[in-house]
All heavy atoms as an XYZ file, in Angstrom:
654
protein
N     102.025    177.846    120.531
C     102.655    179.017    121.123
C     104.082    178.697    121.581
O     104.977    179.513    121.409
C     101.834    179.529    122.294
N     104.275    177.513    122.149
C     105.617    177.139    122.604
C     106.579    177.039    121.424
O     107.737    177.468    121.521
C     105.564    175.822    123.372
N     106.100    176.499    120.314
C     106.945    176.397    119.122
C     107.258    177.785    118.571
O     108.365    178.029    118.083
C     106.249    175.550    118.063
N     106.299    178.694    118.668
C     106.504    180.071    118.216
C     107.604    180.736    119.036
O     108.485    181.396    118.488
C     105.195    180.837    118.361
C     105.258    182.284    117.971
C     103.895    182.971    118.071
O     102.871    182.331    117.967
N     103.905    184.267    118.280
N     107.566    180.562    120.341
C     108.576    181.144    121.228
C     109.938    180.520    120.941
O     110.951    181.222    120.858
C     108.180    180.968    122.711
C     109.314    181.396    123.630
C     106.914    181.762    123.012
N     109.972    179.198    120.765
C     111.241    178.511    120.486
C     111.834    178.982    119.161
O     113.049    179.216    119.061
C     111.024    177.005    120.470
N     110.999    179.153    118.148
C     111.485    179.623    116.849
C     112.015    181.052    116.953
O     113.058    181.381    116.367
C     110.371    179.546    115.810
N     111.314    181.897    117.703
C     111.776    183.280    117.891
C     113.109    183.297    118.629
O     114.025    184.037    118.246
C     110.732    184.096    118.643
N     113.230    182.473    119.671
C     114.495    182.413    120.416
C     115.643    181.957    119.515
O     116.747    182.490    119.587
C     114.372    181.470    121.619
C     113.680    182.129    122.800
O     113.677    183.373    122.890
O     113.152    181.381    123.650
N     115.379    180.970    118.673
C     116.410    180.466    117.760
C     116.829    181.555    116.770
O     118.014    181.761    116.518
C     115.880    179.243    117.012
C     116.937    178.549    116.186
C     116.416    177.273    115.550
O     115.649    176.535    116.198
O     116.784    177.028    114.392
N     115.858    182.273    116.234
C     116.168    183.357    115.300
C     116.897    184.503    116.002
O     117.798    185.111    115.426
C     114.889    183.852    114.640
N     116.510    184.789    117.246
C     117.170    185.850    118.005
C     118.618    185.500    118.316
O     119.470    186.393    118.406
C     116.406    186.154    119.294
C     115.115    186.937    119.092
C     114.263    186.893    120.350
C     115.420    188.359    118.676
N     118.902    184.224    118.474
C     120.278    183.811    118.714
C     121.148    184.151    117.502
O     122.318    184.498    117.646
C     120.339    182.316    119.013
N     120.554    184.095    116.317
C     121.288    184.419    115.096
C     121.354    185.931    114.857
O     122.362    186.436    114.366
C     120.632    183.736    113.901
N     120.275    186.644    115.190
C     120.236    188.091    114.962
C     119.376    188.765    116.030
O     118.167    188.909    115.863
C     119.690    188.404    113.579
C     119.782    189.895    113.241
O     120.198    190.690    114.113
O     119.433    190.259    112.109
N     119.974    189.185    117.138
C     119.218    189.765    118.250
C     118.734    191.192    118.017
O     118.159    191.796    118.907
C     120.215    189.708    119.410
C     121.545    189.777    118.759
C     121.393    189.047    117.446
N     118.945    191.736    116.829
C     118.531    193.111    116.565
C     117.294    193.211    115.685
O     116.993    194.285    115.173
C     119.692    193.890    115.939
C     120.834    194.035    116.921
O     120.616    194.385    118.074
N     122.035    193.740    116.481
N     116.576    192.121    115.512
C     115.349    192.127    114.715
C     114.149    192.323    115.635
O     113.734    191.410    116.342
C     115.210    190.818    113.933
C     116.256    190.636    112.865
C     116.100    191.665    111.762
O     115.003    191.973    111.325
N     117.225    192.209    111.323
N     113.587    193.507    115.639
C     112.487    193.848    116.541
C     111.311    192.898    116.410
O     110.726    192.478    117.411
C     112.035    195.283    116.288
N     110.961    192.526    115.191
C     109.787    191.683    114.971
C     109.906    190.348    115.699
O     108.896    189.785    116.143
C     109.516    191.474    113.457
C     108.168    190.803    113.225
C     110.632    190.674    112.806
C     106.983    191.633    113.619
N     111.107    189.857    115.869
C     111.292    188.583    116.566
C     110.904    188.697    118.039
O     110.349    187.756    118.613
C     112.740    188.100    116.427
C     113.181    187.791    114.994
C     114.666    187.464    114.964
C     112.353    186.668    114.387
N     111.162    189.838    118.648
C     110.757    190.048    120.039
C     109.241    190.152    120.147
O     108.642    189.666    121.103
C     111.432    191.292    120.625
C     112.918    191.102    120.801
C     113.819    191.581    119.868
C     113.409    190.412    121.903
C     115.181    191.389    120.024
C     114.778    190.218    122.067
C     115.650    190.710    121.126
O     116.992    190.506    121.289
N     108.629    190.767    119.159
C     107.162    190.844    119.138
C     106.572    189.435    119.008
O     105.647    189.079    119.740
C     106.695    191.727    117.982
C     105.202    191.726    117.819
C     104.391    192.465    118.667
C     104.591    190.952    116.829
C     103.015    192.444    118.539
C     103.219    190.933    116.682
C     102.438    191.674    117.546
O     101.075    191.650    117.420
N     107.110    188.651    118.102
C     106.623    187.278    117.906
C     106.784    186.470    119.187
O     105.879    185.726    119.585
C     107.359    186.617    116.727
C     106.931    187.289    115.418
C     107.108    185.106    116.682
C     107.776    186.917    114.223
N     107.915    186.619    119.848
C     108.130    185.911    121.111
C     107.110    186.353    122.155
O     106.505    185.533    122.835
C     109.555    186.171    121.619
C     109.854    185.456    122.924
C     111.294    185.659    123.352
C     111.556    184.933    124.665
N     112.963    185.010    125.053
N     106.907    187.663    122.269
C     105.931    188.181    123.227
C     104.532    187.655    122.951
O     103.794    187.291    123.869
N     104.153    187.596    121.681
C     102.836    187.088    121.315
C     102.692    185.613    121.691
O     101.620    185.171    122.095
C     102.587    187.281    119.819
C     102.360    188.722    119.428
C     101.162    189.325    120.125
O     101.307    190.036    121.108
N      99.989    189.045    119.632
N     103.759    184.858    121.550
C     103.715    183.452    121.944
C     103.607    183.278    123.451
O     102.952    182.347    123.930
N     104.221    184.181    124.184
C     104.208    184.086    125.649
C     102.918    184.619    126.265
O     102.450    184.097    127.278
C     105.398    184.862    126.226
C     106.770    184.253    125.952
C     107.869    185.238    126.334
C     106.942    182.944    126.702
N     102.328    185.636    125.660
C     101.178    186.296    126.283
C      99.960    185.378    126.362
O      99.044    185.625    127.144
C     100.842    187.630    125.598
C     100.023    188.489    126.566
C     100.120    187.410    124.291
C     100.004    189.934    126.262
N      99.976    184.323    125.606
C      98.879    183.349    125.680
C      98.731    182.817    127.107
O      97.637    182.460    127.533
C      99.117    182.219    124.664
C      98.928    182.779    123.258
C      98.216    181.031    124.905
C      99.318    181.855    122.159
N      99.826    182.809    127.842
C      99.810    182.300    129.217
C      99.588    183.394    130.254
O      99.753    183.154    131.449
C     101.121    181.561    129.511
C     101.279    180.350    128.633
O     100.340    179.586    128.450
N     102.458    180.166    128.070
N      99.223    184.588    129.818
C      98.959    185.681    130.758
C      97.676    185.398    131.539
O      96.785    184.687    131.070
C      98.839    187.007    130.007
N      97.610    185.955    132.722
C      96.418    185.840    133.557
C      95.973    187.249    133.949
O      96.655    188.224    133.639
C      96.700    185.012    134.824
O      97.761    185.635    135.560
C      97.100    183.570    134.482
N      94.859    187.337    134.636
C      94.374    188.626    135.128
C      94.300    188.557    136.645
O      93.737    187.614    137.207
C      92.991    188.966    134.537
C      92.448    190.252    135.146
C      93.067    189.083    133.027
N      94.898    189.537    137.306
C      94.843    189.615    138.769
C      93.443    190.078    139.148
O      93.042    191.194    138.801
C      95.890    190.606    139.255
C      95.954    190.703    140.774
O      94.929    190.428    141.439
O      97.017    191.064    141.287
N      92.683    189.261    139.870
C      91.312    189.636    140.199
C      91.211    190.861    141.115
O      90.200    191.550    141.107
C      90.741    188.385    140.869
C      91.908    187.584    141.291
C      93.043    187.950    140.390
N      92.246    191.151    141.877
C      92.213    192.298    142.776
C      92.424    193.616    142.040
O      91.823    194.626    142.377
C      93.276    192.141    143.870
C      92.986    191.000    144.822
C      94.067    190.871    145.856
C      93.788    189.673    146.753
N      94.868    189.442    147.682
N      93.309    193.600    141.035
C      93.649    194.836    140.337
C      93.080    194.900    138.914
O      93.108    195.954    138.298
C      95.175    195.002    140.247
O      95.705    193.922    139.451
C      95.819    195.022    141.611
N      92.617    193.777    138.426
C      92.144    193.650    137.039
C      93.246    193.983    136.033
O      92.966    194.421    134.928
C      90.906    194.508    136.775
C      89.683    193.914    137.408
O      89.565    192.694    137.514
N      88.761    194.747    137.843
N      94.483    193.782    136.419
C      95.614    194.005    135.518
C      96.080    192.673    134.957
O      95.985    191.645    135.609
C      96.775    194.666    136.252
C      96.479    196.094    136.608
C      97.711    196.758    137.153
N      97.356    198.107    137.521
C      98.058    199.163    137.186
N      99.152    199.025    136.508
N      97.660    200.365    137.541
N      96.616    192.755    133.765
C      97.207    191.568    133.148
C      98.469    191.204    133.922
O      99.273    192.075    134.257
C      97.572    191.840    131.680
C      96.323    192.132    130.863
C      98.333    190.665    131.080
C      96.629    192.589    129.446
N      98.643    189.924    134.195
C      99.873    189.420    134.797
C     100.621    188.691    133.685
O     100.192    187.632    133.224
C      99.578    188.469    135.980
C     100.877    187.927    136.563
C      98.752    189.182    137.038
N     101.699    189.307    133.237
C     102.461    188.745    132.129
C     103.304    187.563    132.589
O     103.872    187.589    133.684
C     103.366    189.815    131.516
C     102.657    191.028    130.925
C     103.676    192.077    130.504
C     101.780    190.624    129.757
N     103.422    186.538    131.760
C     104.268    185.403    132.101
C     105.749    185.798    132.019
O     106.083    186.837    131.428
C     103.913    184.353    131.055
C     103.391    185.127    129.905
C     102.749    186.359    130.481
N     106.625    184.979    132.588
C     108.060    185.287    132.546
C     108.544    185.538    131.107
O     108.102    184.866    130.176
C     108.715    184.028    133.125
C     107.652    183.430    133.989
C     106.350    183.743    133.309
N     109.413    186.485    130.954
C     110.057    186.882    129.693
C     109.162    187.659    128.740
O     109.648    188.202    127.761
C     110.659    185.677    128.958
C     111.750    184.983    129.744
O     112.452    185.671    130.519
O     111.898    183.761    129.598
N     107.877    187.735    128.991
C     106.968    188.437    128.080
C     107.236    189.944    128.107
O     107.376    190.572    127.052
C     105.519    188.131    128.441
S     104.330    188.737    127.231
N     107.309    190.524    129.298
C     107.587    191.956    129.388
C     108.926    192.270    128.741
O     109.055    193.245    127.989
C     107.595    192.448    130.831
C     107.909    193.927    130.897
C     108.368    194.424    132.255
O     108.399    193.654    133.218
O     108.708    195.610    132.328
N     109.926    191.450    129.013
C     111.260    191.668    128.447
C     111.204    191.687    126.916
O     111.796    192.559    126.274
C     112.208    190.570    128.925
C     113.586    190.646    128.332
C     114.461    189.478    128.749
O     114.252    188.895    129.824
O     115.359    189.156    127.962
N     110.477    190.743    126.338
C     110.373    190.677    124.875
C     109.697    191.932    124.332
O     110.164    192.531    123.347
C     109.611    189.427    124.459
N     108.610    192.352    124.962
C     107.901    193.543    124.497
C     108.729    194.812    124.691
O     108.736    195.697    123.834
C     106.555    193.674    125.198
C     105.493    192.754    124.647
C     104.499    192.259    125.473
C     105.455    192.392    123.311
C     103.499    191.428    124.975
C     104.473    191.561    122.805
C     103.492    191.093    123.638
O     102.513    190.282    123.139
N     109.425    194.919    125.804
C     110.270    196.106    126.033
C     111.378    196.173    124.978
O     111.703    197.248    124.469
C     110.881    196.073    127.439
C     109.881    196.254    128.557
C     109.435    197.693    128.774
O     109.719    198.587    127.995
N     108.705    197.908    129.860
N     111.953    195.030    124.650
C     113.022    195.006    123.651
C     112.467    195.369    122.280
O     113.107    196.078    121.508
C     113.703    193.643    123.632
C     114.894    193.566    122.693
C     116.017    194.510    123.081
C     117.193    194.341    122.142
N     118.262    195.276    122.424
N     111.258    194.895    121.975
C     110.628    195.280    120.710
C     110.526    196.801    120.628
O     110.891    197.410    119.615
C     109.239    194.651    120.551
C     108.497    195.221    119.368
C     108.769    194.778    118.083
C     107.568    196.250    119.533
C     108.132    195.338    116.984
C     106.925    196.814    118.440
C     107.208    196.358    117.169
O     106.584    196.923    116.085
N     110.027    197.414    121.690
C     109.864    198.877    121.695
C     111.200    199.601    121.632
O     111.298    200.666    121.017
C     109.078    199.319    122.926
C     107.604    198.962    122.919
C     106.968    199.348    124.252
C     106.878    199.616    121.755
N     112.223    199.041    122.254
C     113.540    199.675    122.219
C     114.097    199.677    120.795
O     114.710    200.645    120.362
C     114.498    198.956    123.164
N     113.845    198.597    120.067
C     114.361    198.485    118.705
C     113.455    199.147    117.665
O     113.917    199.558    116.608
C     114.559    197.009    118.345
C     115.670    196.285    119.093
C     115.623    194.794    118.803
C     117.035    196.862    118.722
N     112.160    199.213    117.961
C     111.207    199.739    116.987
C     110.128    200.568    117.692
O     108.962    200.174    117.739
C     110.577    198.572    116.219
O     109.764    199.034    115.187
N     110.507    201.710    118.268
C     109.561    202.495    119.074
C     108.347    203.021    118.305
O     107.327    203.326    118.905
C     110.407    203.640    119.621
C     111.591    203.722    118.723
C     111.821    202.337    118.194
N     108.446    203.105    116.994
C     107.307    203.553    116.193
C     106.905    202.485    115.182
O     106.254    202.785    114.184
C     107.635    204.866    115.453
O     108.758    204.646    114.593
C     107.934    205.991    116.427
N     107.281    201.256    115.452
C     106.989    200.151    114.539
C     105.503    199.843    114.437
O     104.680    200.412    115.170
N     105.154    198.929    113.547
C     103.749    198.627    113.292
C     102.995    198.052    114.491
O     101.773    198.128    114.544
C     103.794    197.629    112.136
C     105.171    197.052    112.178
C     106.049    198.127    112.731
N     103.705    197.491    115.445
C     103.060    196.891    116.617
C     103.310    197.684    117.897
O     102.942    197.248    118.977
C     103.532    195.439    116.799
C     103.303    194.616    115.564
C     104.361    194.269    114.734
C     102.024    194.209    115.201
C     104.157    193.528    113.583
C     101.804    193.471    114.051
C     102.872    193.131    113.246
O     102.652    192.407    112.101
N     103.938    198.839    117.781
C     104.314    199.626    118.957
C     103.103    200.019    119.800
O     103.129    199.880    121.028
C     105.107    200.857    118.551
N     102.040    200.486    119.172
C     100.857    200.901    119.934
C     100.242    199.706    120.668
O      99.859    199.827    121.839
C      99.831    201.539    119.005
N     100.173    198.573    119.993
C      99.631    197.364    120.630
C     100.476    196.949    121.832
O      99.953    196.669    122.905
C      99.592    196.230    119.609
C      99.131    194.909    120.184
C      99.252    193.770    119.193
O      99.452    194.000    117.984
O      99.159    192.622    119.648
N     101.782    196.935    121.648
C     102.699    196.527    122.725
C     102.614    197.500    123.893
O     102.556    197.090    125.054
C     104.138    196.398    122.184
C     105.136    196.239    123.318
C     104.232    195.222    121.214
N     102.569    198.786    123.602
C     102.443    199.782    124.669
C     101.139    199.585    125.437
O     101.101    199.704    126.657
C     102.509    201.198    124.100
C     103.897    201.588    123.638
C     103.888    202.949    122.977
C     105.271    203.301    122.438
N     105.268    204.591    121.727
N     100.069    199.262    124.729
C      98.783    199.005    125.369
C      98.831    197.793    126.287
O      98.296    197.824    127.397
N      99.475    196.737    125.834
C      99.602    195.526    126.652
C     100.402    195.832    127.909
O     100.014    195.451    129.012
C     100.250    194.389    125.840
C      99.291    193.910    124.749
C     100.658    193.227    126.750
C      99.922    192.991    123.720
N     101.519    196.514    127.747
C     102.351    196.849    128.909
C     101.599    197.759    129.873
O     101.702    197.596    131.096
C     103.665    197.489    128.463
C     104.639    196.555    127.733
C     105.825    197.346    127.193
C     105.108    195.426    128.633
N     100.827    198.690    129.347
C     100.047    199.581    130.208
C      98.985    198.795    130.979
O      98.771    199.032    132.172
C      99.399    200.679    129.378
N      98.326    197.857    130.314
C      97.312    197.043    130.987
C      97.918    196.158    132.059
O      97.237    195.758    132.999
C      96.566    196.174    129.968
C      95.646    196.965    129.076
C      94.974    196.088    128.042
O      94.820    194.896    128.236
N      94.578    196.689    126.936
N      99.194    195.858    131.911
C      99.892    195.053    132.913
C     100.491    195.931    134.013
O     101.086    195.422    134.963
C     100.988    194.222    132.253
N     100.368    197.248    133.858
C     100.917    198.163    134.859
C     102.415    198.326    134.755
O     103.067    198.771    135.694
N     102.966    197.997    133.606
C     104.413    198.098    133.402
C     104.744    199.444    132.774
O     104.023    199.935    131.920
C     104.913    196.977    132.486
C     104.617    195.586    132.978
C     105.372    195.220    134.241
O     106.365    195.898    134.583
O     104.962    194.245    134.888
N     105.852    200.013    133.191
C     106.318    201.255    132.589
C     107.125    200.900    131.341
O     107.814    199.892    131.304
C     107.184    202.032    133.568
C     106.402    202.513    134.768
C     107.198    203.493    135.566
C     106.512    203.769    136.865
N     105.722    204.889    136.956
N     107.034    201.752    130.360
C     107.794    201.538    129.131
C     109.163    202.142    129.324
O     109.314    203.308    129.658
C     107.065    202.154    127.934
C     105.738    201.414    127.753
C     107.919    202.094    126.683
C     104.792    202.092    126.829
N     110.183    201.320    129.142
C     111.554    201.735    129.358
C     112.186    202.045    128.005
O     112.535    201.146    127.265
C     112.331    200.616    130.064
C     113.743    201.020    130.416
O     114.192    202.097    130.039
N     114.424    200.165    131.117
N     112.347    203.330    127.664
C     112.866    203.680    126.350
C     114.335    203.297    126.132
O     114.790    203.221    125.007
C     112.688    205.193    126.286
C     112.688    205.628    127.701
C     112.076    204.488    128.499
N     115.047    203.026    127.180
C     116.454    202.661    127.033
C     116.704    201.210    127.453
O     117.771    200.862    127.904
C     117.337    203.602    127.843
O     117.015    203.503    129.215
N     115.703    200.374    127.291
C     115.813    198.974    127.685
C     116.946    198.286    126.958
O     117.131    198.473    125.768
C     114.500    198.237    127.383
C     114.560    196.786    127.769
C     114.330    196.406    129.074
C     114.846    195.835    126.838
C     114.403    195.079    129.434
C     114.921    194.518    127.180
C     114.697    194.124    128.482
O     114.779    192.804    128.829
N     117.681    197.472    127.675
C     118.732    196.655    127.077
C     118.489    195.215    127.504
O     118.344    194.922    128.672
C     120.108    197.113    127.550
C     120.401    198.557    127.234
C     121.678    198.682    126.472
C     122.126    200.087    126.279
N     121.342    200.956    125.499
N     118.428    194.334    126.539
C     118.213    192.919    126.857
C     119.436    192.381    127.596
O     120.572    192.753    127.276
C     117.985    192.112    125.584
N     119.226    191.520    128.570
C     120.377    190.953    129.287
C     121.193    190.052    128.368
O     120.636    189.401    127.489
C     119.734    190.159    130.425
C     118.337    189.903    129.972
C     117.965    191.018    129.057
N     122.468    190.037    128.572
C     123.341    189.153    127.787
C     123.162    187.732    128.271
O     123.020    187.484    129.454
C     124.798    189.586    127.942
C     125.018    191.029    127.557
C     126.129    191.146    126.586
C     126.376    192.609    126.383
N     126.313    193.118    125.122
N     123.175    186.806    127.336
C     123.008    185.394    127.709
C     124.333    184.715    127.840
O     125.293    185.048    127.291
C     122.141    184.682    126.680
C     120.738    185.191    126.744
C     119.836    184.331    125.922
C     118.418    184.841    126.112
N     117.428    183.956    125.689
């Protein structure tokens, strides 16, 4: 999973407008998600929500959009249709 995230980050450095790369990064990060026993919500690891939000911003009806929206909903996160990734 760490290699998957590193590869996605490297590819994103070359082309930050490829939605699938954000999905791949999110999938690599979500392996480290936990569940809050009090709320039964997914607790996403750092950068995971950001990757998924960026995927949705670039590909709101893409092949993984429903899955990503479901993950964000289970984590109690709102979907931000105008999300902009922070500049590095």
